[in-house]
C-alpha positions as CSV (number, residue, x, y, z in Angstrom):
1,X,-29.5,10.9,22.3
2,X,-26.2,10.6,23.0
3,X,-24.9,12.9,25.8
4,X,-22.2,14.5,23.4
5,X,-20.9,16.3,26.5
6,X,-19.0,12.8,27.5
7,X,-16.7,12.2,24.7
8,X,-13.7,14.1,24.3
9,X,-12.4,11.7,21.3
10,X,-14.6,10.8,17.4
11,X,-12.7,8.2,16.0
12,X,-13.7,7.4,12.4
13,X,-13.2,4.7,9.2
14,X,-12.7,6.4,6.6
15,X,-13.3,4.7,3.3
16,X,-17.2,4.1,3.3
17,X,-17.5,6.5,6.3
18,X,-15.5,9.7,5.1
19,X,-14.2,8.5,1.5
20,X,-16.8,7.0,-1.2
21,X,-15.2,3.7,-2.0
22,X,-18.4,2.4,-3.5
23,X,-17.5,5.2,-6.1
24,X,-14.0,4.7,-6.0
25,X,-14.7,0.8,-6.4
26,X,-17.1,0.6,-9.1
27,X,-15.2,3.2,-11.4
28,X,-11.7,0.9,-11.4
29,X,-14.4,-2.3,-11.8
30,X,-17.0,-1.3,-14.2
31,X,-14.2,-0.7,-17.7
32,X,-12.6,-4.1,-16.7
33,X,-16.1,-6.0,-16.9
34,X,-17.0,-3.5,-20.2
35,X,-13.9,-4.5,-21.4
36,X,-14.6,-8.1,-21.3
37,X,-18.0,-8.2,-22.3
38,X,-19.1,-9.1,-18.8
39,X,-23.0,-9.1,-17.7
40,X,-22.7,-8.2,-14.0
41,X,-24.4,-5.1,-12.5
42,X,-23.5,-2.7,-9.6
43,X,-25.1,-3.9,-6.7
44,X,-23.9,-7.7,-7.6
45,X,-20.2,-6.0,-8.3
46,X,-20.4,-5.0,-4.6
47,X,-21.9,-8.1,-2.8
48,X,-18.7,-9.7,-5.0
49,X,-16.3,-7.0,-3.7
50,X,-17.7,-7.6,-0.3
51,X,-17.4,-11.6,0.1
52,X,-14.0,-11.5,-1.1
53,X,-12.5,-8.2,0.6
54,X,-13.6,-9.8,4.1
55,X,-13.1,-13.8,3.4
56,X,-9.1,-12.5,2.6
57,X,-9.1,-10.1,5.2
58,X,-9.9,-13.4,7.4
59,X,-7.0,-15.1,6.8
60,X,-3.4,-14.2,7.3
61,X,-2.1,-10.7,7.1
62,X,-1.5,-8.7,4.0
63,X,-0.8,-5.7,2.7
64,X,-4.3,-3.7,1.7
65,X,-2.8,-3.3,-1.7
66,X,-2.6,-6.6,-1.9
67,X,-5.7,-7.4,-0.8
68,X,-7.4,-5.7,-3.1
69,X,-5.0,-7.5,-6.2
70,X,-6.7,-10.5,-4.6
71,X,-10.3,-9.6,-4.7
72,X,-9.4,-8.2,-8.2
73,X,-8.5,-11.6,-9.1
74,X,-11.7,-13.2,-7.5
75,X,-13.7,-11.1,-8.9
76,X,-12.6,-12.3,-12.4
77,X,-12.9,-15.6,-11.5
78,X,-16.5,-15.4,-10.6
79,X,-16.9,-13.0,-13.4
80,X,-15.0,-16.0,-16.1
81,X,-12.3,-14.0,-17.3
82,X,-9.2,-13.7,-17.1
83,X,-7.6,-10.7,-16.0
84,X,-4.2,-9.2,-17.2
85,X,-1.6,-8.0,-14.1
86,X,-3.3,-4.0,-15.5
87,X,-6.4,-5.3,-14.7
88,X,-5.5,-6.5,-10.9
89,X,-3.6,-3.4,-9.9
90,X,-6.7,-1.1,-11.3
91,X,-8.3,-1.3,-7.7
92,X,-5.2,-0.3,-5.5
93,X,-4.1,1.7,-8.3
94,X,-7.2,3.9,-7.9
95,X,-7.3,3.9,-4.3
96,X,-6.0,7.0,-3.8
97,X,-8.1,9.0,-6.3
98,X,-11.2,7.5,-4.0
99,X,-13.0,11.0,-3.6
100,X,-14.3,11.9,-0.2
101,X,-18.5,12.3,0.3
102,X,-19.2,16.1,-0.1
103,X,-20.2,16.3,3.6
104,X,-17.0,15.3,4.9
105,X,-14.4,18.1,4.9
106,X,-16.7,20.4,6.5
107,X,-17.9,18.0,8.9
108,X,-14.7,17.2,10.1
109,X,-13.7,20.5,9.8
110,X,-16.6,21.4,12.5
111,X,-15.5,18.5,14.4
112,X,-12.2,18.9,15.4
113,X,-13.3,22.4,17.5
114,X,-15.0,20.5,19.6
115,X,-13.0,16.7,19.5
116,X,-10.4,15.2,18.8
117,X,-10.0,12.9,15.9
118,X,-9.2,9.5,15.1
119,X,-8.8,7.5,11.8
120,X,-9.8,3.7,12.5
121,X,-9.0,2.3,9.0
122,X,-8.6,-1.4,7.3
123,X,-5.8,0.1,4.9
124,X,-1.9,0.4,4.6
125,X,-0.3,3.2,5.6
126,X,1.1,4.7,1.8
127,X,-2.7,4.5,0.7
128,X,-3.6,5.9,3.5
129,X,-1.6,8.9,3.6
130,X,-2.5,10.0,0.1
131,X,-6.4,9.9,1.1
132,X,-4.9,12.4,4.1
133,X,-4.4,15.4,2.0
134,X,-8.1,15.2,0.6
135,X,-8.9,14.8,4.4
136,X,-7.1,18.9,5.4
137,X,-7.8,18.3,9.3
138,X,-5.7,17.1,11.9
139,X,-6.1,14.3,13.4
140,X,-4.8,13.1,16.6
141,X,-3.8,9.3,15.8
142,X,-4.4,7.3,12.6
143,X,-4.6,3.3,13.4
144,X,-3.8,1.2,10.1
145,X,-4.5,-2.3,9.1
146,X,-0.5,-1.8,8.5
147,X,-0.1,-1.4,12.0
148,X,-1.6,-3.9,13.5
149,X,-0.9,-6.4,11.1
150,X,-4.8,-7.4,11.1
151,X,-8.4,-6.1,9.8
152,X,-11.6,-4.6,11.8
153,X,-13.6,-6.4,12.7
154,X,-10.5,-8.0,14.6
155,X,-10.6,-5.7,17.7
156,X,-7.0,-4.6,17.6
157,X,-7.3,-1.3,15.6
158,X,-10.0,-0.4,18.8
159,X,-8.0,-1.4,21.5
160,X,-4.8,0.3,20.0
161,X,-7.3,3.6,19.5
162,X,-8.2,3.8,23.1
163,X,-4.5,3.4,23.9
164,X,-3.5,5.7,21.7
165,X,-5.6,8.5,23.1
166,X,-5.5,7.5,26.0
167,X,-9.1,7.8,27.0
168,X,-11.4,5.7,28.4
169,X,-14.1,3.6,26.5
170,X,-16.6,6.0,28.0
171,X,-14.9,9.0,26.8
172,X,-14.9,7.6,22.7
173,X,-17.2,7.7,20.1
174,X,-16.9,5.7,17.3
175,X,-18.5,6.4,13.9
176,X,-18.6,4.6,10.8
177,X,-20.4,3.7,7.5
178,X,-20.2,-0.3,8.1
179,X,-22.0,-2.4,10.7
180,X,-19.8,-5.1,9.9
181,X,-16.4,-3.9,10.3
182,X,-17.1,-1.5,12.5
183,X,-20.3,-0.9,14.5
184,X,-20.4,-4.6,15.8
185,X,-17.0,-4.9,17.0
186,X,-16.9,-1.4,18.5
187,X,-20.0,-2.5,20.4
188,X,-19.0,-5.4,21.6
189,X,-15.9,-3.7,23.3
190,X,-18.1,-1.4,25.0
191,X,-17.7,1.6,22.9
192,X,-21.2,4.0,21.5
193,X,-21.0,4.3,18.3
194,X,-22.8,6.2,14.9
195,X,-24.1,4.7,12.1
196,X,-23.5,6.4,9.1
197,X,-25.7,4.9,6.9
198,X,-24.7,6.0,3.9
199,X,-26.9,3.3,1.9
200,X,-30.1,4.3,3.0
201,X,-33.0,3.4,0.8
202,X,-30.7,1.2,-1.1
203,X,-30.5,-2.7,-1.3
204,X,-28.5,-4.8,0.2
205,X,-24.9,-3.5,2.1
206,X,-23.1,-2.6,-0.5
207,X,-19.2,-3.4,-0.2
208,X,-19.5,-4.8,2.9
209,X,-20.6,-7.7,4.1
210,X,-24.4,-7.5,6.1
211,X,-24.4,-8.0,10.1
212,X,-26.7,-7.5,12.7
213,X,-25.7,-4.1,15.0
214,X,-27.3,-1.9,17.0
215,X,-25.2,1.1,16.9
216,X,-26.6,4.1,19.7
217,X,-27.1,6.5,17.3
218,X,-28.0,6.3,13.2
219,X,-27.7,9.3,10.9
220,X,-27.6,9.5,7.1
221,X,-24.3,11.5,6.8
222,X,-22.3,13.6,9.2
223,X,-23.6,16.8,7.8
224,X,-26.7,15.4,10.3
225,X,-24.3,14.0,12.9
226,X,-22.6,18.3,13.1
227,X,-26.5,19.2,13.3
228,X,-27.1,17.1,16.2
229,X,-24.1,17.5,18.0
230,X,-24.8,21.4,17.6
231,X,-28.1,21.7,19.1
232,X,-28.0,19.3,21.6
């Protein structure tokens, strides 16, 4: 069990951890593949999304809005249909409506009474600004791909978070759903981590590529993390 008293701040991945991005992604993509009569179940669609997104983000920096457009183009190629301009815009246009998980806001509100909170996200500033209105808590710091001109799992997000919060590695606990984007690189930098395993009991790794990483703690949701902290 982690010693939660040692931490001054908690940093969170946003999409996938706080926000139900798989519901958002599928909600944007399902109508498109239905329109073209493409046979593709949700698991395969998320696998294709994960592979395309991570490959694009590993290349030269482009905005997350453009990353999502290119994901749509590659999915269309993989599934053998020609997307319209509206199809290509569907993912980035849907992002502001992606819903937080039901446990997210109560958990953040509870945790903010004890810790400084930060966001460490692979997104654009303007896209996160829309999401932030759904997260009614104060964040001490928000770090985005716009600011870093790179994407996790590159380490810049995490080093910037430490600098911006003015804390040492031992005082920051990183909380995230993606082993690939978050847990592995955070651990490589010496940070303690909590894996929010939102896909427990489901096949595959969903909208994130598979990865091998050993978190310090695994929980199924943020409600469980709050309960552990409050009873520790």
